[in-house]
N, C-alpha and C positions, 0 to 999 in steps of 0.2 A: 519440508525443510532442502532446498540448494547442498551439497553437497562437496563446500566448497571446507577447505584441507591446510588453504598456506591462508600462514594468518597477514600474508599481504594483503589479502581480498578480505579481509576484515568489516573497512566501509561499507563493502556491499549486504553486508548484514545489514537484518536487522536483530532488534534489542533480543529480543526471541531466540535469533537464531543464535544469534552470538551468547546467549548465556547457555543454550546446548551445544556448544563446538568446545566451549571452557569448561562445561563440564563434564565435555565425556575425553574432553585432553587429559585433565584432573584425573579422572579415572585410569586413566591408558599411564601416564605420571610414579600413581600410588602403586597400578601392580608393576613397575617398574622397579622402584624399590622397595617391593616387597620381594623379589627377586633378587635382586640384592645381595638383601639382610640376611636371606632366606639364602643362596649360594645357590640357585638352583637353575640359576641362566648362564652359559657360558660368555659371559663377558669379562672383557678388557676392563679395565678402571685404573685411576692414575693410582701413584703406593699411598699417596695422602688420604685420597676417599678409601682404597681397602684397608689400611689399620684405623679410620674411623668406622667402618659399617665392623669390623672387626675385634670394634671396642678394645686396641691396643697404641702404641705407639710405633709410627712411622720408626725410631730406631730400633722397637721391637723387630715387626716383622724383615723387614731391609736384612738385619742379623739372621735371621729365622730364613731368608730363604739364598744366601752366602757362605751359610754358616761353613768351617771349613771342613768339620768329621763326615759328613751329610749334607751337602747341596737338596736344594728342591732343582726339579730340571730346569732349565730357560727353556723355554718352546713350549713351552708341557704345564708350570707355573707362572714364572716372569720374566718377561722378555722385558730389553732394551738395546735400542739401536745402535751407540758404543758408549760408552763409558761419558761419566757424564749428562747424560742427554736422559730424559725422563723416563724410567721404573713404571711397565704395568701389573697390574694383580690378573688373576685369573682365577676369580673367587673359591670357583665349584674344584677348582683342583686343585688352590692351594690348604682346600679343608680336607681334601681326598688321600694328598701328600703327610699331614700332621700327624 
């Protein structure tokens, strides 16, 4: 099988090569999803995605990270470029600081 990783080159693949490429891609995505759900990955996800993975509401996660008496550390657990911009959550650190 040709080592074609770019999906733009799929027209050059045979049907069997396409099937193998898609199968490999699905396995990779399933692994990434599993890592996100387990919090073993050190990746940043948007607040709505984090809330869904944590089985919490967006409002509950936002309130927890910005709690007045015990806020979670910005830059480690959550980040936001500026007020009004999207908030990103590091799931691994969020769970650690819970």
